[in-house]
C-alpha positions, 0 to 999 in steps of 0.5 A: 364611477365604473366601467360598463358591466363593472360596478363603479367606484363609489365616491368622494362627495360632491357639493355645488351651488344651486338647488335641484328642482322639485325639492320637497318632503314628498319625492320628486316626480320621476321619468320612466325609462320608456319615456327617455329619447336620444337627444333629450336635453336634461340637467344634472345636479351635484356639488363641486365646492363646499355644500352648495348644489350646482347644475350642468347640462346632460344630453341623453345619447341612448339607453344601454340594455342590461345584463341580467346574468351580471345583475346589471339593469339597463343604463342611460348613456349621457353626454355632460357639458357646462363650466362645471365639468368641461375642464375636469369631466366627472369621476368618483363623488359625482356618483348619484348626481341626479338627472332631471329631464323635461316631460311633455309639459316642460316639467322637470322629472328625475330620470336617474343618477350618474353612476358609471364611467365608460373610460371616455377621454375627458370623462364627460360621456358616462352611464346613469342608473335609471330612477326605477332601478334606484327606487326599487331598493327599499330602505328596509333591506331584507334580513337573513333567514334565522338558523335555529334560534340565531341569525346566519353569518355571511361568510363571503365578502365582495371587494370594495365597489367604491373608493374609500375616503379617509380623513384625519390621517397625517400626510405620511400615514395617508400616503401609505394607506393610499399606496397599500390600496393601490397595490391591492387594487382598492382605491383609497382617497385621503382627504383633509379634515373638515374646514376650519370654519364650521358649516351647518348640517345639510339635509339630504336633497337631490344633488347634495353631497352624501357620505356613507361612513364607517366612522366619524370624529377625529378619524372619518372613514367612508365613501362620498357620493351624491344624493340621487332621490329623497322621499320624506325621510328616505334617501337614495344615493350613489346609483351603485353599491358601496360594498354591495353587502345588502343589510347594513347599519352605516352612517348617513352623512353630509359632506364638504367638497374642497375641490374637483381633482382633475384627471380627464384622461380616465385610465386603468392605471391613471385613475380619474377625476374625483372630488376631494371631500370630507364627511360631515354631520351624521344625519341618519342611517344607511340600511341597504347597500344594494346593487343599484343604490345605497338607501337609508333614512334621515333621522336616527343614527346607527349604533356606534362604538367609542374609540379613544387613543391616549398618547403621552410623550414622556420626554416633553410631557405632552399628551393628546387624545384621539376620539372617534366613533365607529359603527356597530353592525353586530345586530345586522350580522356584520355583513361585510365579514369583518367589523368596521372597528377592525379597520378603524381601531388600528388606524386610529391607534397608528394616527394617535401614536404618530402625530404627537412626536411630529417626526418619525425617529428611528431610535424610539421606545414605547408601550401600547396597552389596548383595552376592548370592552364587551357587553357580553363579558364583565372584564375587558379584553386586554394586552400590553406590549413594549416596543423598541427600534434602533433604525429608521423604517425603510420609508421614514416619510411614511410618518409612522414610528415603530410604536405606532406601526407595531402597536396598530398591527397588534391591535389588528390581530386582537380585533381579528380574533373577535371577527373570528369568534363564531360562538355568539355575537359580540358587542364591543362597547369601547376600544381604547389604547394608552400609548407612551413614547420615549425618544432614543434607544434604551438597549443593553447587551449581555456581556457576561453572566455570574451565578454560583458554580455549584447549585442544587435542584430546586434551589433559588440562586442569584444571577448577575448580568453584566451589560453594555448599554449601547453607546453607554456605560457598563451596568449590572442587573441582578435577579433570582432564578430557580434551578429546575427540580428535574435537572439532571445532576452533573456538569450542566450549561445554563444559558440566558437569551435576550430579546432584540429590538423590533423591526421598524418595517411592517405591512400594517397598511396592507393588512388593514386593506386586506381586512376590508377587502376580503373580510379577514377570511381564513388562509389555513388548510381549508377547514375553516378557523372555528375561532376561540371556543369561549369568551375566556378562551377569546380573552386568552387569545387577546392576552397572548397578543402581548409578548414577553420581551425580557431575558429567558433562561434555559436550564435543562429543559424549555426556555422560561422567563427570567428577567425583564428590565423596566427601562432597558431592552436587554439583548444578546446571550450568555451562559455559565457552566455549573455543577448540579447536585441533588436537592 
């Protein structure tokens, strides 16, 4: 819902008992705004539990004029009452609830849909969008005019106009995401997964619950509201935008409402009543995200991309697989600025890598290998990183471990490179990650270095590192390095530098929220980031997300890779004095 002149929060879905009048293949008769009068006794329809539609009274108070300069049309001021709303009022999720008013013959006609809050105590005096404003938006949204042989790419992204509902996260991750949203003034609602007992698909009808989704499966992300009007296969909902981005290709889904979370004291800081709901079955495609409604068609679903996160607990042998599907909006110009995959992919990785341990140990190591398959390139984009932590994160109840948080952050960086690619449209056909986790700290510090004291330029020599395993034995690791041919003769110092453990604290969720609120806009010098100049350059950028965490050597020039232990993170530093002779 929203406040006057401000687009309302778009929703947690509502599902109630009963059925709206006039439900048929053809659209219900409508009541023009000109026929509405103060004092008219009407009926609103929505869902408050499960998937059944129920009704409550809606009295017309007046008609509020619009603001053309703000792209706002007129609104209907309505007082709501009845057992369904008396205790809680209404809030996100009720958006789109249709209001039927009797005409001169007593026949019920659709006059509009609940869309906005005015902040009234109790949450029962609200605004509704007239049905003419809603139906003025077609299912076929206008497409951008071509530039030469290619479609234009939208560069500006509006903030979310609706609460984002996320299902499938464990409690800690959900709380972290919600907190990051609140910090950025973006409402995020965490909902449980679908109920244990399956429910049948609910075809869209006025008053039924509607979800506009980024993804489905084990991680479901979208906004939940109510169906305002149906005409054949065309569906209108919300009475306000989702992200106000115009042409879209999003999931049109039904939803299951668990309950109405009551907070009738609507306020800027205290939030409001909302529907706790989870997206359900995919029923079609939302193709128009307009200022007065979201519009789509039931039937054919949008193109989606599979997401698979394979996780292994190497201590117990347990394995899990997380599966989701994320919408692909490439062919409609990625109108929100960044692809939905940029948000959902890292979120799925964080969940998959966190859930298997059933805890968040501070001392942990693991690897994450990400694979991104493109239609336009034969070989996938890849990177692999190893992570290790020695201390618990500042907020251990958040649920994410070092491998989950750091791996997801690196996945976000890689996917953002795809968003920044300007040369051609890229179609991701798969995003997957393989995660391996091991409890405990596998770290050793350099205590001393041994190598020949007389060396020749260009010679390969053996190096022995004497190491102290943290709270463990002394061990030795041997490897060879080449003395640079350019090293000056004489007495020289050769130094070795290890790599410390990783910082367990990251702003993963803040970065994720930023990716969907500003579309990953550039923050450089204002000239704009042209992105990678070719697919090979893009592959290299993604590969460079991978980091070397082994020992480096400096022998007269730049640091170079020297040795990486397969099991231990080697930290600390050491050096040795040698006499360099000409080769």
